[in-house]
N, C-alpha and C positions, 0 to 999 in steps of 0.2 A: 535781876537779871543775869542770863547763862551764857555763856558768849561759849561758842563750839567752832571750831577750824576744825574742820576735815582733811587727813593726807593719806596718800597711799592710791590711789586710784592711777590709771595707765591703759596703756594696750596690750592683750596678752592674747596669745592664741585657745583655740577652744579646747580643753582637757586640762586645764593651765589652773595656778590658783592665784591669787591677789590678798593678800592684808591691809584692807583699810582700818584706818585709825583717827581717831576721836578725842580731842581735847577740851578738857572742858575749864570754866576760868568764870570768874561771880560766887553766883550762891554756895553751900554747899554742895556738892557731889552727888552725896549720899544722898539729901532731899529728894533726891529723885531715880525714876525709874527711866533708865535711855531704849530710844529706838534706832533702828535702820530704816530706810527708806529709800523707795526707788522709783527714779520716771525715767520709760522710756519713751522716747519720740511717739509724738500722735495719743501718749496711753497717759490717762490718773496716774497721780505719786500711790503708792500701794507698798505695804508696810511688808517689809521683807522677817523680820530680827527682831526680836522687844526679851528685854533683859529687865528684875525689879533691883532698888534698890541698892538689895542686899548681892542679890546676884544669883540667891537660890531658886530663883525660876525665870528660866527662857519660853519663849516661845517662839516657832517658824513657823513661814507662810512652804505651804502643801509643794509649793516648786522649787524649794531652796533645801525642804528639812536632807541631815543627813550628806549633805555638799558646803556647807555654810554651818560655821560655829560661830555667834555672837558670845562676849565675855569683858569683864569690867573690872578697872583697880580702880577703887576706891581710896590707895594712897596717893598714886600718881593720877588723881581726876581721869582718867583715862578709860572709853570706849574701844574696842576691836570688832572687826570679823571679817573673818579669814575667812576664804572664798575658794574653797578647792574645785574639780573638774567641773569648769566655768564653758556656760558652753552659749552662741553666741547671743540668746534670749535676754542671758544676765546685764548686756548693755543697755547702760542707762547714764544719766545722772543718782548717785548714792549721797544721802542726804544723813546728818542723822541729828537728834532729836530728845529734847528732856521732857519727862511729860513726870508733871507734878505730882505727887502719892498721893494729897486727898484729890484736886476736880480729874483728877484722871487725864488730863488736856495736855497735848504738846505745844507749848507756849514759847519754844526755843526753840532755834532751829537753826545748823551752822549752811554755807554756803556752796557745797557738796561739792564731791569730786569724780568726773567722769571715768565711767569702767567702757572699754572697751574690748569686746571680744569678736576677736576674729574667726570662721569657720576654716 
């Protein structure tokens, strides 16, 4: 079992920045790729960014490329999402999730943190 706890959400004006953090506990953190997802009202959950277990590879949704940066610290069991130049369409609940390296399935999810970007 992996427990994930997000923090750092809030209300910010368009053009502003936020940093989300996710702390993991339970099984060894470096056994998992990590992803940040978001879900806007009335929309499906979408992958925002993903980082491999070593941190060597990152993947971003086209809508956030150049504005968001995902990183991880395996010594602190944390994954972060630095969000800059925020837009109202970035509003939603942001979730971190752990993906098993072998099965490539996101089997563990945090409770989510709300990000609201005002225009």
